[in-house]
N, C-alpha and C positions, 0 to 999 in steps of 0.2 A: 588824608594827607598826614604823614607822620613827621613831626618836627621835634627837635630837641633843642633846649636852650640851657647851656651850662650844666649839661648832664640830666636835666629833667625833661621828660617827654611831654609834648603837647599834642593833642589829637585833632585840633581844629586850626586851620590856617588863620582864622580870625584872631586867635590869641597871639600869633607871631606879629600880626599887624598892630595889635594893642601894645606889644612890647616895643616895637619900633616907634610907634607914635609917642610912647612915654619916654623916648630917648635912651632906652636900654640897648645894649649890644647883644646881637645874636651870635653866640660863639660856635654853635653846632647846628647844622640844618641838614636833616636826612630826608631825601626824597627817594621813594622806592615805588615800584609798580611796573606795569607793562610799558612799552615804549610810548603808547598814546597817553597813558596816565602820567608818566614822568614828564612828557612834553607839556601837558595841561598844567601840572603842578609847577613846573619851572616858569611857565607863562604867568601863572597866578602870583608867584613870588616876585617876578619882574614887575608886574603891575602894582603890587602891594608896596614895594620899596621905591618906586619911581624910576625903575630901570637900572641896568648895570651893564658895563662894557665887557666883562670877562666872567666866564664860568670856570671855576676851579674845581677839578675833580681830584680828591685825595683818596688814596687807597693804602691798604697795608699789604704785607707780603702775601701773595696768593700762590706760593710755590706748591701748596698741597692741592690746589684746585685751579690750576692755570686755565683749563678749558672754560670754566664758568666766567673767569675774569675776562678772557678774550672775547667771549660771547657778549658780555655786558658792554665792553668797549665798542665792539662791532655794531651792536644795536644802537648805542648812543650816537655813533657816527653816521649810520645809514638810515635810522628811523626816527630818532629824537631830534637831532640838530637840524635836519631839513625842515621840520615843522616850526622851528624857531628862527629861521633865516631872516624874517622880517623884523626881529628885535635887534635894533642897531645900537642901543645904548645912548641914543641921542634924545 
């Protein structure tokens, strides 16, 4: 799992949990991988932080590689999010 916090990279999800437990703020969180890997990592973060109601996906200009961006959005919608439908934020 690749995480970053205030520009520094963390390689283990455990460390993000430690940051949260210490009351620090996670400014940046990168989750990358296959659709199954991304779904598993999002579920791990969800459980680690006690749930959340909204997933916000921020991106930058993809005008030079629009096909890759569209593929990523399509995979998120059709393969990742259905695996997380049971996470209600409650």
